Every structure is written in structure tokens, then in C-alpha cells.
SEMARPA-177080 format. One line per field, with one value per residue (C-alpha): residue in one letter; x, y, z. Coordinates in steps of 0.5 Angstrom, whole numbers. Layout:
REM SEMARPA-177080
residu <- (A, ...)
u <- (X, ...)
v <- (Y, ...)
w <- (Z, ...)
END
This chain:
REM SEMARPA-177080
residu <- (X, X, X, X, X, X, X, X, X, X, X, X, X, X, X, X, X, X, X, X, X, X, X, X, X, X, X, X, X, X, X, X, X, X, X, X, X, X, X, X, X, X, X, X, X, X, X, X, X, X, X, X, X, X, X, X, X, X, X, X, X, X, X, X, X, X, X, X, X, X, X, X, X, X, X, X, X, X, X, X, X, X, X, X, X, X, X, X, X, X, X, X, X, X, X, X, X, X, X, X, X, X, X, X, X, X, X, X, X, X, X, X, X, X, X, X, X, X, X, X, X, X, X, X, X, X, X, X, X, X, X, X, X, X, X, X, X, X, X, X, X, X, X, X, X, X, X, X, X, X, X, X, X, X, X, X, X, X, X, X, X, X, X, X, X, X, X, X, X, X, X, X, X, X, X, X, X, X, X, X, X, X, X, X, X, X, X, X, X, X, X, X, X, X, X, X, X, X, X, X, X, X, X, X, X, X, X, X, X, X, X, X, X, X, X, X, X, X, X, X, X, X, X, X, X, X, X, X, X, X, X, X, X, X, X, X, X, X, X, X, X, X, X, X, X, X, X, X, X, X, X, X, X, X, X, X, X, X, X, X, X, X, X, X, X, X, X, X, X, X, X, X, X, X, X, X, X, X, X, X, X, X, X, X, X, X, X, X, X, X, X, X, X, X, X, X, X, X, X, X, X, X, X, X, X, X, X, X, X, X, X, X, X, X, X, X, X, X, X, X, X, X, X, X, X, X, X, X, X, X, X, X, X, X, X, X, X, X, X, X, X, X, X, X, X, X, X, X, X, X, X, X, X, X, X, X, X, X, X, X, X, X, X, X, X, X, X, X, X, X, X, X, X, X, X, X, X, X, X, X, X, X, X, X, X, X, X, X, X, X, X, X, X, X)
u <- (-441, -437, -438, -436, -429, -429, -429, -424, -419, -420, -419, -413, -410, -410, -407, -401, -401, -401, -397, -392, -392, -391, -385, -382, -384, -380, -374, -373, -375, -370, -365, -366, -363, -356, -356, -358, -354, -348, -341, -338, -332, -332, -327, -325, -322, -328, -334, -339, -345, -350, -355, -361, -367, -373, -378, -376, -373, -375, -368, -372, -375, -367, -365, -357, -354, -348, -344, -339, -335, -332, -325, -323, -331, -332, -339, -342, -347, -352, -356, -361, -362, -367, -369, -376, -378, -376, -380, -379, -381, -375, -378, -383, -391, -396, -401, -407, -403, -400, -405, -411, -416, -411, -406, -399, -401, -394, -398, -398, -390, -386, -381, -380, -381, -380, -386, -388, -394, -400, -398, -401, -398, -404, -402, -404, -409, -403, -400, -406, -407, -400, -400, -401, -406, -411, -408, -410, -406, -400, -393, -389, -382, -377, -373, -366, -365, -358, -354, -347, -349, -353, -357, -356, -361, -363, -369, -373, -374, -380, -379, -372, -369, -363, -366, -359, -358, -352, -349, -344, -340, -340, -333, -332, -339, -341, -345, -350, -356, -362, -366, -373, -379, -379, -384, -384, -387, -388, -392, -398, -400, -408, -407, -403, -401, -400, -395, -398, -394, -395, -390, -388, -384, -378, -372, -371, -363, -359, -351, -346, -341, -334, -331, -323, -320, -313, -308, -304, -310, -308, -300, -298, -293, -291, -290, -286, -281, -279, -278, -273, -270, -268, -266, -261, -259, -258, -254, -249, -248, -247, -241, -238, -237, -235, -229, -227, -221, -219, -216, -209, -209, -211, -206, -207, -209, -214, -217, -217, -221, -225, -228, -229, -234, -237, -238, -242, -247, -248, -250, -253, -258, -261, -264, -272, -279, -281, -288, -293, -299, -298, -294, -290, -287, -286, -282, -278, -276, -274, -269, -267, -265, -261, -257, -256, -253, -249, -246, -245, -240, -236, -232, -230, -225, -221, -221, -218, -214, -211, -210, -208, -201, -195, -192, -185, -182, -175, -177, -175, -170, -166, -168, -164, -159, -158, -158, -153, -148, -148, -147, -141, -138, -140, -135, -129, -130, -129, -123, -119, -115, -113, -117, -117, -121, -126, -128, -129, -133, -137, -138, -141, -146, -149, -149, -153, -158, -160, -161, -166, -169, -170, -175, -179, -184, -190, -196, -192, -196, -192, -193, -191, -184, -183, -185, -180, -174, -175, -176, -168, -165, -168, -164, -157, -158, -159, -153, -149, -150, -150, -142, -140, -143, -142, -135, -132, -126, -124)
v <- (0, 4, 11, 6, 5, 12, 14, 9, 11, 18, 16, 13, 18, 23, 17, 17, 25, 25, 19, 23, 30, 26, 23, 30, 32, 28, 28, 35, 34, 29, 34, 41, 40, 36, 43, 48, 45, 50, 48, 50, 49, 49, 49, 49, 57, 58, 58, 59, 64, 66, 72, 69, 74, 71, 77, 83, 90, 86, 87, 85, 79, 76, 70, 68, 61, 59, 53, 51, 46, 43, 38, 37, 32, 32, 35, 40, 46, 48, 55, 59, 66, 72, 77, 74, 67, 62, 56, 50, 42, 38, 32, 32, 34, 34, 40, 35, 32, 38, 43, 44, 49, 53, 52, 48, 42, 41, 34, 32, 32, 26, 30, 33, 41, 45, 51, 55, 52, 54, 57, 58, 58, 61, 61, 67, 68, 70, 63, 60, 64, 62, 55, 51, 47, 44, 46, 38, 35, 40, 37, 42, 41, 39, 46, 43, 36, 32, 26, 24, 27, 24, 29, 29, 28, 35, 38, 43, 50, 53, 59, 62, 67, 61, 55, 50, 43, 39, 32, 28, 27, 20, 18, 18, 21, 26, 31, 36, 39, 42, 48, 47, 50, 56, 60, 67, 69, 75, 74, 77, 83, 81, 74, 74, 66, 66, 67, 68, 66, 70, 69, 62, 61, 56, 57, 52, 53, 45, 46, 41, 41, 40, 39, 42, 38, 41, 35, 37, 35, 31, 31, 36, 30, 29, 36, 37, 31, 33, 40, 38, 33, 38, 43, 37, 36, 43, 45, 39, 40, 48, 46, 41, 46, 52, 47, 45, 49, 51, 45, 49, 48, 42, 37, 30, 30, 36, 31, 25, 28, 31, 26, 21, 26, 26, 19, 19, 25, 21, 14, 19, 22, 18, 20, 20, 19, 26, 24, 27, 29, 36, 41, 43, 36, 35, 42, 41, 33, 35, 41, 35, 31, 36, 38, 29, 31, 36, 32, 27, 32, 34, 27, 31, 35, 28, 27, 34, 34, 27, 31, 38, 41, 39, 44, 47, 43, 47, 52, 61, 61, 55, 59, 65, 61, 58, 65, 68, 62, 62, 70, 69, 64, 68, 74, 69, 67, 74, 76, 69, 68, 61, 57, 51, 54, 59, 51, 49, 55, 54, 47, 48, 54, 49, 43, 49, 51, 43, 41, 46, 46, 39, 40, 45, 44, 48, 50, 49, 52, 57, 61, 68, 68, 62, 66, 72, 67, 63, 71, 72, 65, 66, 73, 70, 64, 68, 74, 66, 65, 71, 73, 66, 61, 67, 69, 63, 66, 71)
w <- (-175, -180, -175, -169, -174, -175, -169, -166, -172, -169, -162, -164, -168, -162, -157, -162, -162, -154, -153, -158, -154, -147, -149, -152, -146, -141, -145, -145, -137, -137, -141, -139, -132, -134, -139, -134, -128, -126, -124, -118, -113, -106, -101, -93, -94, -100, -99, -105, -105, -109, -108, -112, -114, -113, -115, -120, -118, -110, -106, -100, -104, -106, -102, -101, -102, -99, -99, -93, -93, -87, -89, -82, -81, -89, -88, -93, -90, -95, -93, -96, -92, -93, -89, -88, -85, -89, -90, -95, -94, -92, -98, -103, -100, -103, -102, -99, -94, -91, -91, -88, -88, -92, -86, -85, -81, -77, -75, -82, -84, -83, -80, -73, -73, -67, -66, -61, -58, -61, -67, -73, -80, -86, -92, -96, -102, -106, -106, -106, -113, -115, -114, -121, -123, -118, -110, -109, -114, -113, -110, -106, -108, -103, -102, -103, -105, -107, -110, -107, -101, -93, -90, -82, -78, -74, -71, -77, -73, -77, -75, -78, -83, -84, -88, -87, -88, -87, -90, -90, -96, -100, -102, -110, -112, -117, -112, -115, -111, -114, -110, -110, -107, -102, -98, -94, -87, -82, -76, -77, -75, -74, -70, -64, -65, -73, -78, -85, -91, -96, -102, -106, -112, -114, -114, -120, -119, -121, -118, -119, -114, -114, -107, -107, -101, -98, -100, -93, -89, -83, -85, -79, -76, -83, -85, -78, -79, -86, -84, -80, -84, -88, -83, -80, -87, -89, -82, -83, -91, -89, -83, -87, -94, -90, -88, -95, -96, -104, -107, -108, -101, -99, -95, -95, -87, -88, -94, -90, -84, -89, -93, -87, -85, -91, -92, -86, -88, -94, -90, -85, -91, -96, -102, -102, -105, -109, -109, -105, -105, -101, -105, -98, -97, -104, -105, -97, -100, -106, -103, -98, -104, -107, -101, -101, -109, -106, -100, -105, -110, -105, -107, -113, -108, -107, -115, -116, -110, -114, -121, -118, -119, -116, -110, -111, -105, -104, -99, -101, -97, -101, -107, -104, -101, -108, -112, -108, -109, -116, -116, -111, -116, -122, -118, -117, -124, -127, -121, -123, -128, -127, -133, -128, -122, -128, -130, -123, -122, -128, -127, -119, -121, -127, -122, -117, -123, -126, -118, -118, -124, -124, -119, -122, -127, -130, -127, -120, -114, -110, -104, -105, -101, -106, -112, -110, -107, -115, -119, -115, -117, -124, -125, -122, -127, -132, -131, -130, -137, -140, -136, -136, -141, -147, -145, -145, -149, -143)
END
């Protein structure tokens, strides 16, 4: 009885160790793929490619992985290419279910396979030796497995240099992909209707795929309409701006006509919301809004006109005529000996000069002829002051 109890205790101890190790192994199998998962990005303009070595120092045994994104159809295509014909199971398959007499049994595959009539596919001795554990219990891993994707149904071609699978992308999901078992095969040199599968390996590659989408896709009409609107407001603003003279040369009539056009344009072109996923549309809307602001700012010309410097209302010929009259009166004053006459000449000149000076103000705007005429008038005024007013005793 004691021996039986002792044996049971020993078995319990051994079982606990085995279960502990099994738990550790299971935990590592769960964590490892995540830790080793490679982050990659694909877009409609940039496919992901990678050359995967399957055998050390053997370039003819490499396979090329390519992942392409067809954005218009929302489809992802995964392909493996080699210099040899490639074979891989579309799903996990038990050795004993798909291998018969060392050959792949096409009839036992759960999917349709295209093959030449009477063609057989035989596993070489080296492959059978490389399969770990007992052959009957071995499970061939699918050559590609994914999450976040729906595989498209297509006939499987048994003999091809490229393994390919197309997927419909599920919206708003994380896309992962794992590469599994592949085999390479060549046409048999000894048997006419046979292919020899001579190499077998597990690629054991794990990826998380980021899809980089084109935010302007499907927005051709919006792009065209936004560009047309931008060109239209740009042309109208340019035409209007070219007609705005400097404030100094603006007349009330011109201002009224230009302001009428500006108000119409301001009502016609309203500011747009500039939040758009497409960068091209976003940029054009921002530029459009700048032109709308510029049209509104032309209203400042009206304000400038209201506070502009006054223009001299006396024509140039009138200034010259008054200057001549002042000079003539001074000449008469110099030759006259009549005190009353001289006093009258001084009074007349003072009135002429005062009438002109009352119409002058600081920073008054004048054209070139008025500027010259005013200079002549000021010289006449100075000559009168120095001659008649500074020499009253004469």
C-alpha cells in the first residue's frame, strides 16, 4: 500500500512539472508572433516587396514576397515568387489527409485545383525526412494566413512560379499576415507525368500591414470644381484690383463704380470651410479664402478716400494770373507818388494774396502744373511783402 501511494505521489510530481512546462511553452507561443511581428506599410503607389532566403547561400532558393494594394477596388494581393514552381496549402492540412503513397492527393484537397490530366506530385525522400515528428501527425501550415481580410475565391493552379491570393479588405480592422509552409517542385526527369517536390520549409514570417490610403481618391469632381472656383475668384479679383487707382488719383465717381463691383463680388464669393481630407482641395480652398479676404480689404480704399489729402481747387492758370496782377501792382506802387494810390495798391494785393492763401492747406495735393504755378505765386507774394510792406516810409 505504501509503495502504491509513493508511486502516485511521484506521478503527481512529474505531472505537475510537465503541465508547468507546457503552460510556459503555450505562453511563449502566444507572445512570440506578436514580438516578432514586422510593421509594414503599403499604398496604391508603393507595394511592399521582400526577398526571403529559404536556404543559406542558395540564391536560387529565395522567394520574393510582394504585397500590393488596389485602392479603387479595396483589394490586397499577396504573392510569393520563385525560380522554381511553388506549392503551398491554402489552409492547414494534416499529412495523413492529403498525402497518399508519398504523393499529394489532389482529390483529397478541400478546394479545386487546376492540374494537367494524369499528373502526379511526389514528395522527395529529403522532404519526408525534414518533416518533424511522425509524418501522419504532421500538419502543413497554410502558406499564408491573415486577419482583417476576406480571401477572394479563385481556382488554385497546382504548377506555378507564383503563389497568389487576393483579399477584400475589411473596414477599420487591424490587418495581420503570417507566411507558413511552402514547397518547391520541378518536372521529373524520369517520369513524364510527374512533378517532384524536392524542398520544404516554413517561412515563419509575421506582419502587421498598415494601409496608406489616398485621401483624394474618388474626389475628381470636387477637385475640378474647387479648381474652377479658385481660378474664377482669382481672375475677378485681379481684374478689379487692376482698375483701382491710387487714392490720390481717385474720384468720387470712380470710387462709386469700383465699390459697386466689389460689393457684388463679395456677395458672390463667400468663404469656404477649409477642413478637407484631400490636401490638394485643402490648399485650393485656403487660397480661395485669401482672395475672398483680399476683395473685402479693397473696401479700405473707400476709407482712405474719405480721409485723403484735399486737392488744390485753384487751377494753375489762375495762380499765374494772380501772380502777374500782384507783380503789376507792385510795379505801379514803385512809380507812384500818390499816397492814396499806393495805399489802394497795397490793399488790392493783400486781398488777392489772402484769397489764394485761404484755399491752401498743409499737404494739399496738386498736379505738376499747379505746383509750378504756386511757386510763381509765392515768389510774387514774397516780392510784394519785401517791397511794399517793408518800405512803408517810401
